[in-house]
Every structure is written in C-alpha cells, then in structure tokens.
C-alpha positions as CSV (number, residue, x, y, z in Angstrom):
1,X,0.0,0.0,0.0
2,X,1.0,3.6,-0.6
3,X,1.7,5.7,2.5
4,X,0.2,9.0,3.6
5,X,2.4,10.8,6.2
6,X,0.7,13.2,8.6
7,X,2.0,15.4,11.4
8,X,-0.6,16.3,14.1
9,X,0.0,19.1,16.6
10,X,-2.5,19.1,19.4
11,X,-2.8,19.6,23.2
12,X,-5.5,16.9,23.5
13,X,-6.1,13.2,22.7
14,X,-6.4,12.5,19.0
15,X,-6.4,8.6,19.0
16,X,-10.0,8.5,17.8
17,X,-9.2,10.8,14.9
18,X,-6.2,8.9,13.8
19,X,-8.0,5.6,14.1
20,X,-10.8,6.7,11.9
21,X,-8.4,8.4,9.5
22,X,-6.4,5.2,9.2
23,X,-9.6,3.3,8.4
24,X,-10.7,5.9,5.8
25,X,-7.3,5.7,4.0
26,X,-7.0,1.9,4.3
27,X,-10.4,1.5,2.4
28,X,-8.8,3.5,-0.5
29,X,-5.6,1.5,-0.5
30,X,-3.4,3.8,1.7
31,X,-1.6,3.4,4.9
32,X,-1.4,6.2,7.5
33,X,1.9,7.0,9.0
34,X,1.3,9.6,11.7
35,X,3.5,11.6,14.0
36,X,2.1,13.6,17.0
37,X,3.5,16.6,18.8
38,X,1.6,16.5,22.1
39,X,1.8,20.0,23.5
40,X,0.8,18.8,26.9
41,X,4.1,17.0,27.4
42,X,6.4,18.6,30.0
43,X,9.1,19.3,27.4
44,X,6.7,21.8,25.8
45,X,5.8,23.7,29.1
46,X,7.4,26.7,30.8
47,X,6.5,28.8,33.8
48,X,4.0,31.5,33.1
49,X,5.7,34.8,33.9
50,X,2.3,36.5,34.6
51,X,0.9,33.8,36.8
52,X,3.2,32.2,39.4
53,X,2.7,28.5,39.7
54,X,1.0,28.2,36.3
55,X,2.5,26.9,33.0
56,X,2.1,27.8,29.4
57,X,3.3,26.3,26.1
58,X,6.9,26.9,25.3
59,X,6.9,28.0,21.7
60,X,10.7,27.9,21.4
61,X,10.6,24.2,22.5
62,X,8.0,23.4,19.9
63,X,10.1,25.2,17.2
64,X,13.2,23.2,18.2
65,X,11.4,19.8,17.9
66,X,9.9,20.7,14.5
67,X,13.2,21.8,13.1
68,X,15.3,18.9,14.6
69,X,12.8,16.1,14.2
70,X,10.3,16.9,11.5
71,X,11.6,19.6,9.1
72,X,13.2,17.1,6.7
73,X,10.3,14.6,6.7
74,X,8.1,14.1,3.5
75,X,4.8,14.9,5.2
76,X,1.7,14.9,3.1
77,X,-0.1,17.1,5.6
78,X,0.5,19.0,8.8
79,X,-2.8,19.2,10.8
80,X,-2.7,21.6,13.7
81,X,-5.3,22.3,16.4
82,X,-6.2,25.9,16.6
83,X,-7.2,26.5,20.3
84,X,-5.2,25.5,23.3
85,X,-7.0,25.7,26.7
86,X,-6.0,28.8,28.7
87,X,-2.9,29.5,26.6
88,X,-1.9,32.6,24.7
89,X,-0.4,30.5,21.9
90,X,-2.7,29.3,19.1
91,X,-2.4,26.9,16.2
92,X,-2.5,29.7,13.6
93,X,0.7,31.1,15.1
94,X,2.4,27.7,15.1
95,X,1.4,26.8,11.5
96,X,2.3,30.2,10.2
97,X,5.7,29.9,11.7
98,X,6.2,26.4,10.2
99,X,5.1,27.6,6.8
100,X,7.3,30.7,6.7
101,X,10.3,29.0,8.3
102,X,10.2,26.0,6.0
103,X,9.8,28.2,2.9
104,X,12.8,30.4,3.9
105,X,15.0,27.5,4.9
106,X,13.8,25.2,2.1
107,X,12.9,22.5,4.6
108,X,11.2,19.5,3.0
109,X,8.2,19.9,5.3
110,X,7.1,23.0,3.2
111,X,5.6,20.7,0.6
112,X,2.9,19.4,3.0
113,X,-0.7,20.5,3.0
114,X,-1.2,23.0,5.9
115,X,-4.4,22.4,7.8
116,X,-5.9,24.1,10.9
117,X,-8.8,22.5,12.7
118,X,-10.9,23.2,15.8
119,X,-14.0,22.3,17.7
120,X,-14.3,25.9,18.6
121,X,-14.5,27.8,15.3
122,X,-16.2,30.7,16.9
123,X,-13.0,31.5,18.9
124,X,-11.1,31.6,15.6
125,X,-13.7,33.9,14.1
126,X,-13.4,36.3,17.0
127,X,-9.7,36.7,16.2
128,X,-10.1,37.2,12.5
129,X,-12.9,39.8,12.3
130,X,-10.9,42.6,10.6
131,X,-9.8,43.1,7.1
132,X,-6.1,43.0,8.2
133,X,-6.6,39.6,9.9
134,X,-8.3,38.2,6.8
135,X,-5.6,39.5,4.6
136,X,-3.0,37.8,6.7
137,X,-4.9,34.5,6.3
138,X,-5.0,34.9,2.6
139,X,-1.2,35.6,2.4
140,X,-0.3,32.6,4.5
141,X,-2.3,30.3,2.1
142,X,-3.3,27.5,4.4
143,X,-4.9,24.6,2.5
144,X,-8.0,24.3,4.7
145,X,-9.7,25.0,8.0
146,X,-11.6,21.9,9.2
147,X,-14.0,21.1,12.0
148,X,-12.5,18.7,14.6
149,X,-15.6,16.5,14.6
150,X,-15.1,15.9,10.8
151,X,-11.3,16.0,10.7
152,X,-10.8,12.3,9.9
153,X,-13.2,12.4,7.0
154,X,-12.3,15.8,5.6
155,X,-8.5,15.3,6.0
156,X,-8.8,11.9,4.2
157,X,-10.5,13.7,1.3
158,X,-7.8,16.3,1.2
159,X,-5.0,13.7,1.2
160,X,-6.6,11.6,-1.5
161,X,-7.3,14.7,-3.6
162,X,-3.6,15.3,-4.0
163,X,-3.3,12.1,-6.0
164,X,-5.3,13.6,-8.9
165,X,-2.4,16.0,-9.7
166,X,0.9,15.1,-11.2
167,X,4.0,16.8,-9.9
168,X,7.2,16.1,-11.8
169,X,9.4,17.4,-9.1
170,X,7.8,15.2,-6.4
171,X,7.8,12.1,-8.5
172,X,11.5,12.6,-9.5
173,X,12.5,12.9,-5.8
174,X,10.5,9.8,-4.9
175,X,12.1,7.7,-7.7
176,X,15.6,8.8,-6.8
177,X,15.0,8.0,-3.2
178,X,14.6,4.4,-4.0
179,X,18.3,4.1,-4.8
180,X,19.9,6.5,-2.3
181,X,23.4,5.0,-2.4
182,X,23.6,4.7,-6.1
183,X,26.5,6.9,-7.4
184,X,25.7,9.1,-10.4
185,X,28.4,8.8,-13.2
186,X,27.2,10.4,-16.4
187,X,24.6,12.4,-18.3
188,X,24.8,15.4,-16.0
189,X,28.6,16.2,-15.4
190,X,28.0,18.6,-12.4
191,X,26.5,15.6,-10.4
192,X,29.2,13.1,-11.4
193,X,30.3,11.2,-8.3
194,X,27.3,12.2,-6.2
195,X,25.0,9.8,-4.5
196,X,21.3,10.0,-5.5
197,X,20.4,11.0,-2.0
198,X,22.7,14.0,-2.3
199,X,21.1,14.9,-5.7
200,X,17.7,14.7,-4.0
201,X,18.8,17.4,-1.5
202,X,19.8,19.7,-4.4
203,X,16.4,19.2,-6.1
204,X,14.4,19.5,-2.9
205,X,16.1,22.7,-1.8
206,X,15.6,24.2,-5.3
207,X,19.3,24.9,-5.7
208,X,20.5,26.0,-9.1
209,X,22.1,22.7,-10.1
210,X,19.0,20.8,-8.9
211,X,16.7,23.0,-11.1
212,X,19.1,22.7,-14.1
213,X,19.2,18.9,-13.6
214,X,15.4,18.6,-13.8
215,X,15.3,20.6,-17.0
216,X,18.1,18.4,-18.4
217,X,16.2,15.2,-17.5
218,X,13.1,16.6,-19.2
219,X,15.0,17.4,-22.4
220,X,16.7,14.0,-22.4
221,X,13.4,12.3,-21.9
222,X,11.7,14.1,-24.8
223,X,14.8,13.4,-27.0
224,X,14.7,9.7,-26.1
225,X,11.0,9.5,-26.9
226,X,11.5,11.1,-30.3
227,X,14.4,8.8,-31.1
228,X,12.4,5.7,-30.1
229,X,9.6,6.8,-32.5
230,X,12.1,7.3,-35.3
231,X,13.4,3.8,-34.8
232,X,9.9,2.4,-35.0
233,X,9.2,4.3,-38.2
234,X,12.4,3.0,-39.8
235,X,11.5,-0.6,-38.9
C-alpha cells in the first residue's frame, strides 16, 4: 500500500481521529503514518511569567522539535489544532511559523498541506474579524480549516485529492530516493560522483544545479521519446 504521512500538533487526545483516518485511508488503498506533537508533554511547558505556579506552552521548545525532528520529513499534511486551553499561543501562530520558516530555509516539510482544525471555530472567528486579519490568512495560504468532529473524513478527502495531480518534481524525488546510495556517473557532469540521496537534496532545496538537472532530465526524456519513435518508423 502507498503511505500518507501526517504530522498532528495538538494539546488533547487524537487517538479516535487517527484511528478513523487510518480506516478511511485503508479503504482506499493507503496506509497512515502519523506523528504527533503533544503540546501537553512537560518538554513543551514553561513557567507563566504572569501567573506564578502556572505553566504555558513553550513555543521555542515546539520550534526546536519541529526543526530537529520533523523539518526534513516528507509529510503529506500538517494538521494543527487551533485553540489550546488557557494558553496565549494558538495553532495559527504555530502553523504560520512552520510555513514561513520552511519556505525560507527550504525544509522539506514545506511541501505538506497545511491544515488548521478546531471544535471551537467561533474563537477563531473572533480573532479574524478585521480586514487586516483576513488579509494575513490569505497571504499565509493554508490549505484548509476543518471542524474537529469531521477531521478524519475531511482530511482523508484532502489527502486523497492530491493524488489527482501530477508533480514532476515530487515524482522525480520519490524515484531517486529508491536508490539513495547509487552513485551518479554520467549524463549530467555537475553531479558526477554524487549519490542520488545528495542529488535529492539539491532538487528538494531548489538549488541552481537541482533545477538545471530537472530541465536536463526533461530534455533528455523528450529526445529519447523522439528517437524511439524514429526507430519504430524505420522498422
């Protein structure tokens, strides 16, 4: 079965959601591979400077885990809860940071679908009731805002919908990753002696040689197709 890889960020239990999502995907021939950042874990807490004896989410700790553990993973989606009980931090802030940071640093996680969800959509609406707030939402370009009670169904639909589109860049990376230790020897001189896993990094980070290599592959493919057709015509 093909795999759909999802990162959940939540401060509550999501086992029921992941169980249902797994069933939904399995019925369509996919396996769910989920990772969860549980914001209730002690590692993500710090003392509240405004309320002695109280704790709030440590955003810096969250950022560190995302960069060190998740930034290079090929996630299909990042699903983030919006509202955290009695905490100034919200999911919009987390997801916005991930999207901006991953784009700036060319982290692989940037290719995921960014989804906010909540069982308290009214609280989200309260914070986005101005033209400026709505403009910020449009600029961030999240892929969807889903209701928590329908998350398993709607997220499955979003994940499956991506399969109707062809992305040459993504497919090339996936195919090269099947042979990570294979050493490139010819066709594209700038990559001679490089392992395919190193070439994947050049492509994924959109470095000049990676972009040029993809163009070169496309040109060679078309030339090969034309040559094959000429041979058939001669026969």
